[in-house]
N, C-alpha and C positions, 0 to 999 in steps of 0.2 A: 664634812664630806665623808661619806661612808666608803670603805674599801670596795674596790671593784672586783667582784668574785669571778667575772668573766674574762679576766686577763689571761692570755695564752702563755704557755711556757716559753715559746719562742715566737719571734716575728720574722716571717720569711719573705715578705715583699713590701715594696713601698706603698702599695695600695692598702695592705693590712696596717702598716704603720700609720698612714694618714687617717685611716678610720679610727684607730685607737686614740690618736692625738686629738680627735675632734668629737669624742663621745660626750654629750651633755649629761649632767647630773640632774636629779630632781630639783635641787636648789637653783640651778641655773635656769631650768625651764620655768620655775616659779618667778624668777627675776624678770624673765622676758614678758611675763604677764603683768608684772607690777610697773615696770618703767615705761614711760610714755615716749613715743617718737622712734624714729629710725636710728640706725647705728652706722657710722662711717668709720672705716679703718684706714688710717693714713700711713703709707709706707708698708702696704700689705704684701708687696712682692718679696719681702725679705725672708729670713730663715723661719721666723715664727708666724708671719702674717697670714700665710696660706691656710695653715691648720686652724688658726684663730678665726679666720673668716668662715671656714667650713663649720667650725664648732658653733659660731653664732647662728648660722643659717639652720643648722640641725636643731638647735634649741628653740628657735622661732617656730619651726615646723612642728616640733613636739608640743609646743605651747598652744598651737593652733590660734595664733594671733596674726594680725596683719602688720608686718613690720619689714621694711626694706633693710637689707644688709648691703652696704656699698663698700667696695675695696678700691683704694686709690694708690697708684704706684706708677712708675715709669714702665714697669713690666718688661724689663730687659730679658727675662727668661720666659719664653712663651708658655711653657707648660704650667707655670704658676697661675697665669690668667685662665687657662683652660680648666684647671682643677676647680677654681673658684666658680666659674660660670656653670660648670657641671652640677654644682650644689645649689644653684639658684642665686648666687651672689652677683649683684650688678658690679661691673668693673668700669673704672674711669682711668684713662692714662693721663697723668699730670706730673709736671715738674714742680714740686712744691716750693722750690727755690725761686720760682717766677711768681711775683706777687699777683700779676694779672690772671695767670692760670689758676692760682689758688682762690682768688676772689670769684672765679667763675664756677667753683664747686657748689653743689646744691646746699641749701640750708638744712642742717641736720642737728637734732637735739643732743645726740650722744656721740662722742668722738673718742676713738682709741688712737692715740698718736704713737707710732712705732718708728717713725723716720729718724735717721741719724747715721753717724759714721764713726767707726772705730779703727778697723784695719786699714792701713795705708796712711795713717796720720803722720807717722814719722817721716819727715821729708816733704810733706804736703799739708802742713799745719793750717794755712789759711783756708783751704777748702773744708777741712774738718770744722773749724770755727764757724764758717758760713752755714754749713749744713746743720750744725748743732745749736746755733744761736739765732742766725738771721731767719732761717726757715721757720722756727717756732713763732717769730714775730708775725710772719704772714698768716700762719694758722690761727694765732690768737686774734688777729684782726678779723679774719673771715668767720670764725666761730665764736664771736663775742656772745656771752650769755649761755652757751651750750655747756653741758657737762664734758670735761676733757680729762681722760685718763692718759697721762703722759709717761711713757716708758723712760726709766732712768736706770741707774746702775749703782751697785754697792761700792763701786770705785770712787764715788764722791767722798767716802769716809776714809779716815786714816787707818793704816794697819793696826791691828789689835793683838794683845797677847794670845798665843796659840799653844795648845788648844784653849778655847774659851768660848763664851757665849756670843761675843762679837758686839757690834755697834747697834744701838737702838735708834729709833727715829729722832731721839733728842740729842744724839751725839753730834757735836758741831762738825760740819764738813771740813775736810782738809785734803783736797784732791792732790795726787802726785802725778805730774806729767800733763801735757797739753790735752790729751784725750779726756782725762778725768776732769780737768779744769773746764773744758768746753761743755762737759755734761752738767757740771754745776751751773755753768752759764745758761744752759737750756732750762734748768730748774728755775733759775732766777727770773728768766723771761716769763715763764708761766706763772710764777708767784706774783710778779708785778702786774700782769694783766688780769690775774684772778681778782686782785684787790681793785685795780683801776677800773675794770669793766664789769665787776660783779659776776665773774665767770667761775663757777664751781670747778675745782680741779683736784686731781689726786696724782701725786708723783710716785710712780711705782718703781721702787729701787730693787731691781732684779739681779740675782746672781746665784748660781749659774744654771741656766736652763739646759736640760739634757734631752737630746734627740738621739737617734742612732746614726745619723749621717754627719753629725758634728757634736761637739761638746767635750767636756773634760774627760768623761769616761771613754768616749770614742778616741780621743787623743792618746790616752793611756793604752787602750786596747791595741791601737795601731803600732805603738812602740813595742809592746810585748810580742805581737805577731811578727814584727820585723826584726826582733832580737836587738832592739835599740834600748839604751838605758833610759829610765824614767827620772826626770829631774825632780829633786826633792826640795829645791829652794823655797817654794811655797808649799809648806808641809801639810797644810790643812785647807780644805775648801768646803763651801756650801754647795748643795745640789738640790735641784727640784726637777721632776719630770716635766717636759715641755707641755704635755697635756694638762697637768695641774696648774702650771703657770698661766696657760690660756684661760682656764676656768677662773683663776684668781683675777686676771686682768679684766674680764667682763664683769665680775662681781664688784670690782673696784668702782664701777659706775655709781654705785650707791654710797661710796665713801667720798665722793667729790664734795668739796667744801670751799667756802670763801672766808678767810684766805686759804690758799691751796694746802691740802693735807699731804703728808708723806707717809708711805707705807713700805716696809721691807717685805719683799716676797722671795722666799727661798724655803728650803726644807728645815726641819726642826733641829738639826744638829750640824756640827762641823765634823768632817770626815778626814781621816789621815790618808794622805796621798800614797804613802807606803803601803798601808793596809788595803786600799782600793786596788793598787797594782798587784799585790800578792793574791788578792781574791780573783782578779781577772786571769792572772797567770795560772792559778789552780784550775779554774774552769776550762781554760784553753789547753791545759796539760803541757804548758811551756815554762821554761825558766824565766826569771825576771832579774834584771840588774838595775842598779841605781847610780846616779851621779849627784854629787853635792850632798848637803846635809840640811835637815829641817831648820829653818829659822825659828826664832822664838816669837815671831809675829806673823800675821797673815791678814788678808782682806776677808773679814768675816762679818756677817750680819745676823742680828737677832730677829727672827720672824715671829716672835711670840704673839705680837698684836694681830698679825694677819691670820695666824692659826686660831686665835681666839675668835676672830670674826667669821672665818670661813671653814674652820676645821682643818685637821691635818691633811697633807697631800695623800692621795689614794695610793700612789705607786711608791713602793719602798725602794731604798737604795739597793737592797739585795736583788730585787726584780730588775732594776736598771743594769746592774752588773751582769746578770745572766743574759739579758737581751743584747747588750753591747758586745759582750764576748762572742756570742753566737753570730751576730751580724757581721762582725769583722772576720771571723773564721770562715764564714760562708761567702765572703766576697761581696757583701752588701755595699751599695753605693756610698761614697763619701763626697761631701761638698768641697773638700779640700780647703777648709777654712779653720785652721787650728785656733784654739781659744787663746793660746799664750797665757794660760792661767798661772804659769810659773813666774811671770814678769813682775818685778818689784819697781822698776824705774819708770813705769807709766808710758813706755815707748812702744807703740803698736804699729 
């Protein structure tokens, strides 16, 4: 992936942000010409799904091929559906936890599975397990034989020495807490049906995608802006620009295999939370304070394999820092969904 020389110094509106998050690269356009069949995005109404759907539609248009992009969600936020349809994405309202509704979805050769639950798990564990394990059963039944890229998380791995390179795809999972355990359950469901039904699948273990409306850098910038201390318990994090994560997700369609393959998706390095906060504070011209101290372990993933396959992410952490600091300083919208990246006990 080649660096994007058209990136602005600042992002000043959500329209501009969505456009940048959904810019196709030449490699993605070529992929749209290579892969056969339409693409369906399940759970498309969430934080990443809208820009991913827009990206897929734009790549298809640039490739000048006939390919439907279908976005499926309950669409509880009306503007998400409007953004997708404006870019030519077909939308279908569906509760994927309902097996009958899921079976009524159209047959599609390429599936991006983004549905799941993290926040609100603590105190409502049964619903999290249902959404993260039962729902994938419905999807595996409906899309038997299709390529399935299933979003997962680096939280399925155990904490690793920090700073360090982190877990590779061969590191045995050791999830902490019910959210992470249910995510491993989701992976196991797709692994089982991949082998049982000869369904090619790729488990995309992502951490952490950075937007300007949410994400680790947004969380830190808000604390600096409000004069609140930044928690150093999780002293190091992985980061990847959401636009790059979107690109990687679609390109994972060519990495689907039987049995299901796993792929870590994040940036090339681990970053110090202390140094990230200091950089944001310097850009904002504000002081920064801290609470706690860095642990000698953190949830870190090694994305060497993905970078070898797809190239390095185009947006640097320095660019993300500048964008997030300016966005928060200028009163840009927040989704109000903190990442809780500092959490070690797995309770979300």
